C-alpha positions in Angstrom: -0.4 24.7 8.4 -3.7 23.0 8.4 -4.8 21.4 11.7 -5.2 18.0 10.0 -1.6 18.0 8.8 -0.3 19.2 12.2 -2.3 16.3 13.9 -0.9 13.8 11.4 2.7 15.1 11.9 2.3 14.9 15.7 1.0 11.4 15.3 4.0 10.4 13.3 6.3 11.9 15.8 4.5 10.0 18.7 4.8 6.8 16.7 8.5 7.5 16.3 8.9 8.1 20.0 7.0 4.9 20.9 9.0 2.8 18.4 12.4 4.0 19.7 11.7 4.8 23.3 12.6 8.5 22.7 11.3 11.2 25.0 11.0 13.9 22.5 10.7 14.3 18.7 10.0 17.4 16.7 9.9 19.0 13.3 11.2 22.6 12.9 12.5 25.1 10.4 16.2 25.9 9.9 15.5 29.0 12.0 14.2 27.0 14.9 10.5 27.6 14.5 8.5 24.7 15.7 6.2 22.9 13.2 5.1 19.9 15.3 6.3 17.9 18.3 5.6 15.0 20.5 6.8 13.9 23.9 8.5 15.9 26.7 7.7 19.6 26.3 10.3 21.1 28.5 13.1 20.9 26.0 11.1 21.4 22.8 12.1 25.0 22.2 15.7 24.5 23.2 15.9 21.6 20.7 14.3 23.7 17.9 16.7 26.6 18.6 19.7 24.1 18.5 18.6 23.2 15.0 19.4 26.7 13.8 23.1 25.8 14.4 23.0 23.0 11.8 24.0 25.0 8.7 26.9 26.7 10.6 28.2 23.3 11.8 27.7 21.6 8.4 29.4 24.4 6.6 32.5 24.3 8.8 32.6 20.4 8.6 32.7 20.7 4.8 35.1 23.6 4.7 37.5 22.7 7.5 37.2 18.9 7.4 36.7 18.3 3.8 33.5 16.4 4.2 31.3 16.2 1.2 28.0 16.5 2.9 26.6 16.4 6.4 23.5 14.1 6.5 22.7 14.6 10.2 24.3 15.8 13.4 24.3 14.0 16.7 25.2 15.8 19.8 25.8 13.8 23.0 25.3 14.7 26.6 25.8 12.2 29.5 22.6 13.4 31.2 20.4 13.5 28.1 21.8 11.0 25.6 22.0 12.2 22.0 20.3 15.0 20.2 19.9 14.0 16.6 19.2 16.7 14.0 18.3 15.4 10.6 17.3 17.6 7.5 14.1 16.2 5.8 14.9 17.6 2.3 17.5 20.2 1.6 15.8 21.2 -1.7 12.6 22.5 -0.2 11.7 25.9 1.3 11.3 26.3 4.2 14.0 23.8 5.1 12.7 21.4 7.7 14.5 19.2 10.2 13.5 16.2 12.3 15.0 16.4 15.8 15.0 13.5 18.2 16.3 13.1 21.8 17.8 9.6 21.9 18.6 8.1 25.3 22.0 6.6 25.7 22.3 3.0 24.3 19.4 3.4 21.9 19.6 3.4 18.2 18.0 5.9 15.9 19.0 5.7 12.2 16.4 3.3 11.0 13.6 4.9 13.0 14.5 8.4 12.1 14.9 7.5 8.4 11.5 5.9 8.2 9.9 8.8 10.1 11.7 11.4 8.0 10.3 9.8 4.7 6.7 9.7 6.1 7.0 13.3 7.4 8.3 14.6 4.1 5.5 12.9 2.2 3.0 14.6 4.5 4.6 18.0 4.5 6.0 18.3 0.9 2.7 19.6 -0.6 2.9 22.6 1.7 6.5 23.4 0.8 8.0 25.2 -2.2 11.3 24.6 -4.0 14.4 26.0 -2.6 15.3 29.3 -4.2 18.2 29.1 -6.6 21.1 31.6 -6.2 21.1 34.5 -8.7 
């Protein structure tokens, strides 16, 4: 990824953190590979790795609970608040996720929605279409 795109993605993530008072925001692949991040560095890799579980959890929710789709996951912990994992666009490859650590009592949907749209506009030219099954 070009350094200009990486800088702009990092700026967008920093703006998201400032708007919501979040300590950490990142973009990573479905495999947990970090694309860009802003904020607290200590948990960045753990958050990226956590994202690799999204497809397993979403598949089970659809299969076992009869949900049609899973738009985002929110995992809560008393010490850390919520970890929100939101896919940017399921139709691109590699599949990218916005991950945000949200302190208890803070909202995130509007902020992450706006940030996800901006990040996707920035990153989409670098992504290809999702491969169709044979």
